[in-house]
DSSP file (Angstrom, degrees, kcal/mol; ACC not computed):
  #  RESIDUE AA STRUCTURE BP1 BP2  ACC     N-H-->O    O-->H-N    N-H-->O    O-->H-N    TCO  KAPPA ALPHA  PHI   PSI    X-CA   Y-CA   Z-CA
    1    1 A X              0   0    0      0, 0.0     2,-0.4     0, 0.0     0, 0.0   0.000 360.0 360.0 360.0 122.6    6.1   -7.9 -133.7
    2    2 A X        -     0   0    0      2,-0.0     2,-0.5     1,-0.0     0, 0.0  -0.734 360.0-144.2 -93.9 135.9    9.3   -6.1 -132.9
    3    3 A X        -     0   0    0     -2,-0.4     2,-0.6     2,-0.0    -1,-0.0  -0.859  11.3-145.1 -99.4 126.7   11.0   -6.7 -129.5
    4    4 A X        -     0   0    0     -2,-0.5     2,-0.5     2,-0.0    -2,-0.0  -0.810  10.1-155.6 -94.5 127.2   12.7   -3.7 -128.0
    5    5 A X        -     0   0    0     -2,-0.6     2,-0.3     3,-0.0     3,-0.0  -0.887  12.3-135.2-104.6 127.0   15.8   -4.5 -126.1
    6    6 A X        -     0   0    0     -2,-0.5     2,-0.2     1,-0.1    -2,-0.0  -0.594  28.6-110.5 -78.3 138.6   16.9   -2.1 -123.5
    7    7 A X        -     0   0    0     -2,-0.3     2,-0.4     1,-0.1    -1,-0.1  -0.473  30.4-125.4 -70.8 140.4   20.5   -1.3 -123.5
    8    8 A X        -     0   0    0     -2,-0.2     2,-0.2     1,-0.0    -1,-0.1  -0.669  19.3-126.5 -86.5 136.5   22.5   -2.7 -120.6
    9    9 A X        -     0   0    0     -2,-0.4     2,-0.3     1,-0.1    -1,-0.0  -0.568  26.5-114.6 -78.3 145.9   24.5   -0.3 -118.6
   10   10 A X        -     0   0    0     -2,-0.2     2,-1.3     1,-0.1     5,-0.1  -0.597  22.0-122.6 -80.7 141.8   28.1   -1.2 -118.1
   11   11 A X        -     0   0    0     -2,-0.3     2,-0.1     4,-0.1    -1,-0.1  -0.714  39.2-176.6 -87.2  95.6   29.2   -2.0 -114.6
   12   12 A X     >  -     0   0    0     -2,-1.3     4,-2.6     1,-0.1     5,-0.2  -0.422  41.4-105.5 -87.3 167.7   32.0    0.5 -114.0
   13   13 A X  H  > S+     0   0    0      1,-0.2     4,-2.6     2,-0.2     5,-0.2   0.879 122.5  54.6 -59.5 -37.3   34.1    0.7 -110.9
   14   14 A X  H  > S+     0   0    0      2,-0.2     4,-2.2     1,-0.2    -1,-0.2   0.914 109.5  45.6 -64.4 -42.9   32.2    3.8 -109.9
   15   15 A X  H  > S+     0   0    0      2,-0.2     4,-2.5     1,-0.2    -2,-0.2   0.893 113.0  50.7 -68.1 -38.7   28.8    2.0 -110.2
   16   16 A X  H  X S+     0   0    0     -4,-2.6     4,-2.6     2,-0.2    -2,-0.2   0.904 111.0  48.8 -65.0 -40.5   30.2   -1.0 -108.3
   17   17 A X  H  X S+     0   0    0     -4,-2.6     4,-2.3     2,-0.2    -2,-0.2   0.905 111.3  50.3 -63.8 -40.7   31.5    1.3 -105.5
   18   18 A X  H  X S+     0   0    0     -4,-2.2     4,-2.3     2,-0.2    -2,-0.2   0.917 111.7  47.4 -63.1 -43.7   28.2    3.0 -105.4
   19   19 A X  H  X S+     0   0    0     -4,-2.5     4,-2.8     1,-0.2     5,-0.2   0.905 110.1  53.3 -62.9 -41.9   26.4   -0.3 -105.1
   20   20 A X  H  X S+     0   0    0     -4,-2.6     4,-2.6     1,-0.2    -2,-0.2   0.900 109.4  48.5 -60.9 -41.4   28.9   -1.4 -102.4
   21   21 A X  H  X S+     0   0    0     -4,-2.3     4,-2.8     2,-0.2    -1,-0.2   0.899 111.5  49.7 -65.0 -41.5   28.1    1.8 -100.4
   22   22 A X  H  X S+     0   0    0     -4,-2.3     4,-2.3     2,-0.2    -2,-0.2   0.920 112.9  46.3 -64.1 -42.9   24.3    1.2 -100.8
   23   23 A X  H  X S+     0   0    0     -4,-2.8     4,-2.4     2,-0.2    -2,-0.2   0.924 113.4  49.8 -65.3 -43.6   24.7   -2.4  -99.7
   24   24 A X  H  X S+     0   0    0     -4,-2.6     4,-2.3    -5,-0.2    -2,-0.2   0.906 110.8  49.3 -61.0 -42.5   26.9   -1.3  -96.8
   25   25 A X  H  X S+     0   0    0     -4,-2.8     4,-2.4     2,-0.2    -1,-0.2   0.889 109.9  52.3 -64.0 -38.8   24.4    1.3  -95.7
   26   26 A X  H  X S+     0   0    0     -4,-2.3     4,-2.1     2,-0.2    -2,-0.2   0.916 110.9  46.4 -63.3 -43.0   21.6   -1.2  -95.9
   27   27 A X  H  X S+     0   0    0     -4,-2.4     4,-2.7     2,-0.2    -2,-0.2   0.878 110.9  52.6 -67.4 -36.9   23.5   -3.6  -93.6
   28   28 A X  H  X S+     0   0    0     -4,-2.3     4,-2.3     2,-0.2    -2,-0.2   0.907 109.3  49.8 -63.9 -40.3   24.3   -0.8  -91.2
   29   29 A X  H  X S+     0   0    0     -4,-2.4     4,-2.5     2,-0.2    -2,-0.2   0.907 110.8  49.9 -63.0 -41.7   20.6    0.1  -91.1
   30   30 A X  H  X S+     0   0    0     -4,-2.1     4,-3.1     2,-0.2    -2,-0.2   0.918 109.3  51.4 -63.3 -43.3   19.8   -3.6  -90.4
   31   31 A X  H  X S+     0   0    0     -4,-2.7     4,-2.6     1,-0.2    -2,-0.2   0.921 110.7  48.8 -59.3 -43.6   22.5   -3.7  -87.6
   32   32 A X  H  X S+     0   0    0     -4,-2.3     4,-2.2     2,-0.2    -1,-0.2   0.925 113.0  47.1 -62.2 -44.6   20.9   -0.6  -86.0
   33   33 A X  H  X S+     0   0    0     -4,-2.5     4,-2.7     2,-0.2    -2,-0.2   0.922 112.1  50.0 -62.6 -44.7   17.4   -2.1  -86.2
   34   34 A X  H  X S+     0   0    0     -4,-3.1     4,-2.9     1,-0.2    -2,-0.2   0.896 109.9  50.9 -63.0 -40.0   18.6   -5.4  -84.8
   35   35 A X  H  X S+     0   0    0     -4,-2.6     4,-2.5    -5,-0.2    -1,-0.2   0.916 111.7  47.8 -63.2 -41.8   20.3   -3.6  -81.9
   36   36 A X  H  X S+     0   0    0     -4,-2.2     4,-2.4     2,-0.2    -2,-0.2   0.922 114.1  45.9 -64.6 -44.0   17.1   -1.7  -81.2
   37   37 A X  H  X S+     0   0    0     -4,-2.7     4,-2.9     2,-0.2     5,-0.2   0.916 112.8  50.8 -65.0 -42.5   15.0   -4.9  -81.3
   38   38 A X  H  X S+     0   0    0     -4,-2.9     4,-2.4     2,-0.2    -2,-0.2   0.915 111.3  47.9 -61.5 -43.3   17.5   -6.7  -79.2
   39   39 A X  H  X S+     0   0    0     -4,-2.5     4,-2.4     2,-0.2    -1,-0.2   0.903 112.8  48.8 -64.2 -41.1   17.5   -3.9  -76.6
   40   40 A X  H  X S+     0   0    0     -4,-2.4     4,-2.6     2,-0.2    -2,-0.2   0.917 112.0  48.2 -65.1 -43.1   13.7   -3.9  -76.6
   41   41 A X  H  X S+     0   0    0     -4,-2.9     4,-2.8     2,-0.2     5,-0.2   0.899 111.1  51.4 -63.7 -39.8   13.5   -7.6  -76.2
   42   42 A X  H  X S+     0   0    0     -4,-2.4     4,-2.2    -5,-0.2    -2,-0.2   0.926 111.6  46.6 -62.8 -44.5   16.0   -7.5  -73.4
   43   43 A X  H  X S+     0   0    0     -4,-2.4     4,-2.3     2,-0.2    -2,-0.2   0.914 114.0  48.1 -64.2 -42.8   14.0   -4.8  -71.6
   44   44 A X  H  X S+     0   0    0     -4,-2.6     4,-2.6     2,-0.2    -2,-0.2   0.911 112.2  48.3 -65.0 -42.5   10.7   -6.7  -72.1
   45   45 A X  H  X S+     0   0    0     -4,-2.8     4,-2.6     2,-0.2    -1,-0.2   0.872 110.9  51.7 -67.5 -34.8   12.2  -10.0  -70.9
   46   46 A X  H  X S+     0   0    0     -4,-2.2     4,-2.1    -5,-0.2    -2,-0.2   0.917 111.9  46.4 -65.3 -42.7   13.6   -8.2  -67.8
   47   47 A X  H  X S+     0   0    0     -4,-2.3     4,-2.4     2,-0.2    -2,-0.2   0.904 113.7  48.6 -64.7 -41.4   10.2   -6.7  -67.0
   48   48 A X  H  X S+     0   0    0     -4,-2.6     4,-2.7     2,-0.2    -2,-0.2   0.916 110.3  51.1 -64.7 -43.3    8.5  -10.1  -67.5
   49   49 A X  H  X S+     0   0    0     -4,-2.6     4,-2.4     1,-0.2    -1,-0.2   0.904 110.7  49.5 -60.2 -41.4   11.1  -11.8  -65.3
   50   50 A X  H  X S+     0   0    0     -4,-2.1     4,-2.1     2,-0.2    -1,-0.2   0.910 111.0  49.0 -65.4 -43.1   10.4   -9.2  -62.6
   51   51 A X  H  X S+     0   0    0     -4,-2.4     4,-2.5     1,-0.2    -2,-0.2   0.916 111.6  49.6 -61.8 -43.1    6.7   -9.7  -62.9
   52   52 A X  H  X S+     0   0    0     -4,-2.7     4,-2.8     1,-0.2    -2,-0.2   0.899 109.0  51.8 -64.9 -40.1    7.0  -13.5  -62.7
   53   53 A X  H  X S+     0   0    0     -4,-2.4     4,-2.2     2,-0.2    -1,-0.2   0.918 111.0  47.9 -62.5 -41.9    9.3  -13.3  -59.6
   54   54 A X  H  X S+     0   0    0     -4,-2.1     4,-2.0     2,-0.2    -2,-0.2   0.914 112.3  49.6 -63.4 -42.3    6.7  -11.0  -57.9
   55   55 A X  H  X S+     0   0    0     -4,-2.5     4,-2.3     1,-0.2    -2,-0.2   0.906 110.3  50.3 -63.0 -42.0    3.9  -13.5  -58.8
   56   56 A X  H  X S+     0   0    0     -4,-2.8     4,-2.8     2,-0.2    -1,-0.2   0.873 106.6  55.1 -66.3 -36.6    5.9  -16.4  -57.5
   57   57 A X  H  X S+     0   0    0     -4,-2.2     4,-2.3     2,-0.2    -1,-0.2   0.928 109.4  47.9 -60.0 -43.5    6.5  -14.6  -54.2
   58   58 A X  H  X S+     0   0    0     -4,-2.0     4,-2.2     2,-0.2    -2,-0.2   0.914 112.2  48.3 -62.7 -43.1    2.8  -14.2  -53.8
   59   59 A X  H  X S+     0   0    0     -4,-2.3     4,-2.7     1,-0.2    -2,-0.2   0.911 110.4  52.1 -64.4 -41.9    2.1  -17.8  -54.7
   60   60 A X  H  X S+     0   0    0     -4,-2.8     4,-2.4     1,-0.2    -1,-0.2   0.915 110.2  48.1 -61.3 -42.5    4.8  -18.9  -52.2
   61   61 A X  H  X S+     0   0    0     -4,-2.3     4,-2.2     2,-0.2    -1,-0.2   0.902 112.6  48.6 -66.8 -38.9    3.3  -16.8  -49.4
   62   62 A X  H  X S+     0   0    0     -4,-2.2     4,-2.4     2,-0.2    -2,-0.2   0.898 111.8  49.4 -65.9 -39.5   -0.2  -18.2  -50.2
   63   63 A X  H  X S+     0   0    0     -4,-2.7     4,-2.6     2,-0.2    -2,-0.2   0.885 109.7  52.3 -66.7 -36.9    1.1  -21.8  -50.2
   64   64 A X  H  X S+     0   0    0     -4,-2.4     4,-2.4     2,-0.2    -2,-0.2   0.915 110.3  47.8 -63.0 -42.8    2.9  -21.1  -46.9
   65   65 A X  H  X S+     0   0    0     -4,-2.2     4,-2.2     2,-0.2    -2,-0.2   0.907 112.5  48.9 -64.3 -41.5   -0.4  -19.9  -45.4
   66   66 A X  H  X S+     0   0    0     -4,-2.4     4,-2.4     2,-0.2    -2,-0.2   0.910 110.2  51.9 -63.1 -41.9   -2.2  -22.9  -46.7
   67   67 A X  H  X S+     0   0    0     -4,-2.6     4,-2.4     1,-0.2    -2,-0.2   0.918 109.8  48.5 -61.5 -44.9    0.5  -25.2  -45.3
   68   68 A X  H  X S+     0   0    0     -4,-2.4     4,-2.4     1,-0.2    -1,-0.2   0.902 111.0  50.9 -62.5 -40.3    0.1  -23.6  -41.9
   69   69 A X  H  X S+     0   0    0     -4,-2.2     4,-2.2     2,-0.2    -2,-0.2   0.899 110.1  49.2 -64.6 -40.5   -3.7  -24.0  -42.0
   70   70 A X  H  X S+     0   0    0     -4,-2.4     4,-2.6     2,-0.2    -1,-0.2   0.913 110.9  49.9 -65.7 -42.1   -3.4  -27.7  -43.0
   71   71 A X  H  X S+     0   0    0     -4,-2.4     4,-2.5     1,-0.2    -2,-0.2   0.920 111.0  49.3 -63.0 -42.7   -0.9  -28.3  -40.1
   72   72 A X  H  X S+     0   0    0     -4,-2.4     4,-2.2     1,-0.2    -1,-0.2   0.899 111.5  49.7 -62.2 -39.9   -3.3  -26.6  -37.7
   73   73 A X  H  X S+     0   0    0     -4,-2.2     4,-2.6     2,-0.2    -2,-0.2   0.914 110.3  49.6 -64.7 -43.1   -6.2  -28.7  -39.0
   74   74 A X  H  X S+     0   0    0     -4,-2.6     4,-2.8     1,-0.2    -2,-0.2   0.923 112.3  47.7 -63.2 -43.5   -4.2  -31.9  -38.6
   75   75 A X  H  X S+     0   0    0     -4,-2.5     4,-2.7     2,-0.2    -1,-0.2   0.881 111.3  51.4 -64.7 -36.8   -3.2  -31.0  -35.0
   76   76 A X  H  X S+     0   0    0     -4,-2.2     4,-2.3     2,-0.2    -2,-0.2   0.919 112.5  45.3 -65.5 -42.5   -6.8  -30.1  -34.2
   77   77 A X  H  X S+     0   0    0     -4,-2.6     4,-2.7     2,-0.2    -2,-0.2   0.934 114.0  48.8 -65.7 -45.0   -8.1  -33.4  -35.6
   78   78 A X  H  X S+     0   0    0     -4,-2.8     4,-2.6     1,-0.2    -2,-0.2   0.910 112.6  48.7 -62.1 -41.4   -5.4  -35.4  -33.8
   79   79 A X  H  X S+     0   0    0     -4,-2.7     4,-2.9     2,-0.2     5,-0.2   0.901 111.1  50.0 -64.0 -40.9   -6.1  -33.5  -30.5
   80   80 A X  H  X S+     0   0    0     -4,-2.3     4,-2.3     2,-0.2    -2,-0.2   0.922 112.0  47.1 -63.4 -44.5   -9.9  -34.2  -30.9
   81   81 A X  H  X S+     0   0    0     -4,-2.7     4,-2.4     2,-0.2    -2,-0.2   0.926 113.1  49.7 -63.0 -43.5   -9.2  -37.9  -31.5
   82   82 A X  H  X S+     0   0    0     -4,-2.6     4,-2.6     1,-0.2    -2,-0.2   0.937 112.2  46.7 -61.1 -47.2   -6.8  -38.0  -28.5
   83   83 A X  H  X S+     0   0    0     -4,-2.9     4,-2.5     1,-0.2    -1,-0.2   0.865 110.2  54.4 -64.4 -34.7   -9.4  -36.3  -26.2
   84   84 A X  H  X S+     0   0    0     -4,-2.3     4,-2.2    -5,-0.2    -1,-0.2   0.924 110.2  45.7 -63.3 -44.1  -12.1  -38.6  -27.5
   85   85 A X  H  X S+     0   0    0     -4,-2.4     4,-2.6     2,-0.2    -2,-0.2   0.904 112.5  50.9 -65.1 -40.3  -10.0  -41.7  -26.6
   86   86 A X  H  X S+     0   0    0     -4,-2.6     4,-2.5     1,-0.2    -2,-0.2   0.902 110.5  49.3 -64.7 -39.1   -9.1  -40.2  -23.2
   87   87 A X  H  X S+     0   0    0     -4,-2.5     4,-2.4     2,-0.2    -1,-0.2   0.908 111.5  49.2 -64.6 -41.1  -12.8  -39.5  -22.5
   88   88 A X  H  X S+     0   0    0     -4,-2.2     4,-2.4     2,-0.2    -2,-0.2   0.912 111.7  48.4 -64.6 -42.1  -13.7  -43.1  -23.5
   89   89 A X  H  X S+     0   0    0     -4,-2.6     4,-2.2     2,-0.2    -2,-0.2   0.909 112.4  49.0 -64.7 -41.4  -11.0  -44.5  -21.2
   90   90 A X  H  X S+     0   0    0     -4,-2.5     4,-1.5     1,-0.2    -2,-0.2   0.895 111.3  49.8 -64.6 -38.9  -12.2  -42.3  -18.3
   91   91 A X  H  X S+     0   0    0     -4,-2.4     4,-0.8     1,-0.2    -2,-0.2   0.891 111.5  48.3 -67.6 -38.4  -15.8  -43.4  -18.9
   92   92 A X  H  X S+     0   0    0     -4,-2.4     4,-0.9     1,-0.2     3,-0.3   0.857 107.9  55.8 -68.3 -33.4  -14.7  -47.1  -18.9
   93   93 A X  H  < S+     0   0    0     -4,-2.2     3,-0.3     1,-0.2    -1,-0.2   0.849 105.2  51.9 -67.7 -32.1  -12.7  -46.6  -15.8
   94   94 A X  H  < S+     0   0    0     -4,-1.5    -1,-0.2     1,-0.2    -2,-0.2   0.737 104.8  57.2 -76.1 -20.3  -15.8  -45.2  -13.9
   95   95 A X  H  <        0   0    0     -4,-0.8    -1,-0.2    -3,-0.3    -2,-0.2   0.749 360.0 360.0 -78.8 -23.2  -17.8  -48.3  -15.0
   96   96 A X     <        0   0    0     -4,-0.9    -1,-0.2    -3,-0.3    -2,-0.2   0.481 360.0 360.0 -86.0 360.0  -15.4  -50.7  -13.4
């Protein structure tokens, strides 16, 4: 069985320069792609940040409303208890 050996091309300065240009073009293409991806990621993160801020504003307003409702409930309970004690004291005063 005979093995055929392909002849190797010699690396001349011209071929090395050509390879260097191809590699340089490849890296330039990668830089362009990375810049595009970076810009897209920046835009997406900015949009996401904006959405989250809007969502947090809504949550804060809902929490504020809940807080006000709880305070009103506590004051209503405290007032009811106070009036109950005052009624009891008035009823005891009439018995004496």
